[in-house]
N, C-alpha and C positions, 0 to 999 in steps of 0.2 A: 935205689927205688925197687920199692915192692911190686909185685905183679898183680893185676885185677882180674880174678878168672871170669871171663865171659861163656856163654855159649856163643853158636855161632847166631843162635835167632838173636839173643839179647845185643851181640855187638851189632846188627844192622839196624836193632830197635834204636839204639843210640846215635848210630850216625846217620837217621834220618829225623832223631828230634835235633841234632845236630844243624842238619841242612835246614831245617823248618826253621830253626834258631836265627841261622845267619841270613837267609833268602826272605824270609817273610817277617818273623816278629822284629827283629833288629832295622830295616827299612819303616815299617810301621809306627816305630818307637821314635824314631829319627823326624819322620814326620808331623806325630803328634807334639814334638818338643820343640818344632819352628812354629806349628800354628799355636802352640801356646805362647811361644814366646810373643806372637806377632799383635797379641792381645793386649800387649802394654804390662803393665806393672804386675814383676814378676812374683812381690811379695806379698800377693795377696791372691795369687792363680793357683786354684786347687788341681784346674787339669795340667797344670807345669808339674806341679809338685808330684801328682799321681805319673806322668808322663815319667819324670826323672826315677821315680822308684822301681816302673817297669824297665826303664832301660838298667837299671842297676841289676837288677833280677835276670833280666836276660843276658847281661855281659858275665854275671859270676856264672851263670849256667852253662855259656859257652865256654867257658874257660876250665869249669868243674868234665864235662864232656870230652874237650880234647886230651886233659890230662888221663883222664880213664880208657879211653879209647888209645893213648899213646903209651901207656903201659898196660894193656891188655893183654892175656893170654887166653887166646880165642881157643877153646876147646868144642871139637865135633863129637858130641857122644856116640855118632854112626860108627867111629872109625876108634873108640876103644876098646881094649881088650884087657880086660880086667880082671878076666877068669870069672865073674859072675859074684864079683864084689861091687858093694854098693859105693863109688865115688863122684865126683865132680860130674856133673850131665847124666847122670843116669837115672832111669824112673823106677820107681820102685813101689810094688804093689805091696801093699803092709795089712795084717790082720790084728786088731784090738785083742788081747788075749782075755779080758774080761769082757767085751761087748760082744764079739767076732763080728763087730762092723770092719767092711774091709774099705781102704783107701789107696788112692794112688798118688805119688808125688813125683817131682821131677825134682833134683837137687840143682840149683842153681844159685848165679852170683847175688850180691846183692841187690844191685840195680833191677834183676829181672824178676824177683819175688813178689809173686802175687796170689795169694791164698785162694782167691775165688777160679783162678785157673791152674790149680793145686801144683804152683811151682814154688819151692820154699827154699828161703837164703840157705847156702852153705855155711853161715854162723848162725843159723837158729838150733835151739836146742835139741829137735827132733833129727835134723840132719849129721848135726854132730855124733849123735848116740849110733846112726845109722853106717857113717862112714867106716868101711872096713867089712862091714856084715854081708854073709852070703845065704843062699836062701835056704829056709830052716833054721838060721837064727833067730834070739831074742835080743830087741832092744829094749833097754830101761830108757823110759825119758821122764825126767825132772818135769812135770808140769805145777802149774798154780795149785792144782788140787789134790797134788801127791805123786807119786811115783807111778807112770803108766807102760804096760809092756806091749811091743808090735811083735809081733812074728812076722819075719821077711818072707813073704809068697815068694815073688818073684822080682829079681833084679833084670832092668832091660836099657839095653845102648840104642834109643832110636831118636 
C-alpha cells in the first residue's frame, strides 16, 4: 500500500471532514431516505432518488477518507531538516525570472492543494520542478504558455 503524504494541517482537515460526514451528513441522509419512503411509491419519488444519490456520495467519501487517513504519511514541516532544500511541506518563495513577480507556495498533498491559499500539490509541474532545489537555484517549469523559469529566493519550514 502506498503512503499518502499529508501535512499535519491537511490530516486534521480530512479528520474533521470525516467526522462531519459520519455525525452530521450520514444521519441527515438516513432521515431523508426514511421521510421519502414514508411518502409511498418509490418509483416516481424524486426526493427518494436524490437522498439515495446523496447517501452514495457520503458513503463513498467516507471510504475514501478512511483509506487516505489510514495510509497517510503525516509530515510536520516545522520538524523538517532538509538543509534548505525544497521538500514536501516546505514553503517556497519564488521569483519569476522574466516578470520579476514574487510568489510564495507551500508544497502539500493532493487533497490539501488550494491555489487561492498558495498551496500546490506535490504532483503539480511546479512542485515537481522545485523538489530538491535550494535558495538561488532556478527551476524550469513546463507551463501551457511554454517554459517558465523561477528562481528560489527562500525555502522555509513553517
